[in-house]
N, C-alpha and C positions, 0 to 999 in steps of 0.2 A: 252559113251566115243567114239569119233571118232577115227577110226584106221588111222595110218600112212601108206601111200603107200611106196612100195619099191622104193628106190632112194630119197625119201623125205629126207630133212634135219631137224633136231631137235638141235638147238644150234650148237655145233661144232661136231655133229654126222651125219652120213649118214646112213639111214635105209637100211639094208641088207634083212631082212625078219622078219615076226612075228614068235615068237617061241611058244607063248601060251597065253591064255586069261582066267581069273579067277576072283574071287571075290574081289581081291585086285588090279585089273588092267590088263594090257597087257604087255608082255614082248617081247622084239624085240632083234634080233642080230643087233648090230650097230657098224660102224667103226668111230673112231675118225679121222676128216678129216685132222688134222695136224699130228698126231703121227702114223697113220696108224695101230693102235691097234684095235682089236675088243672086244667089250664088251657086256653084256646083260644090256639092257636099259628098265627099268620099268616105265610105265606111271600109275599113279593113277587116279581113277575116281574123277570128280570135287567135288562130295559130301563127298569124303573121310575125309577131314580135319574136317567135322562137327561131326564126330563120336568120342566118348570119347576115349582118349589114342591112336588113330589110327595113328597119325603121329609118336609118340613114338614107337609104335610098328613096323612101317616102318623103322625107324632109327636103331632100334635093329637089324632088319632083315638085313639091309644093312650092319652093323658092322660085323655080323657073316659071311655073304656071302664074304665080303672083306677079311676075314682071311682064307678062303679055298685055298688050293693049289691042283693042280691035273696036270697030264701030258700035258693036253690041253690049260693050262693057263700058261704063262710065269711069273716067280717071278720078282718082281720089287724092 
């Protein structure tokens, strides 16, 4: 997987920095260019979709992470 450079854009997001890299891809701190809000943006390896149940596992992780609330993340 190719890493995204600081300042690069990915859709409507501007990459702030790489937060981490692991078996399920890379996670970046990214800012939505219109809203000005910061998010964690996870990029999956290209071969990820070929693994059985991998995309459903990712969707489940996204749903769980979307429900988390903490002082550093504003509620919407």
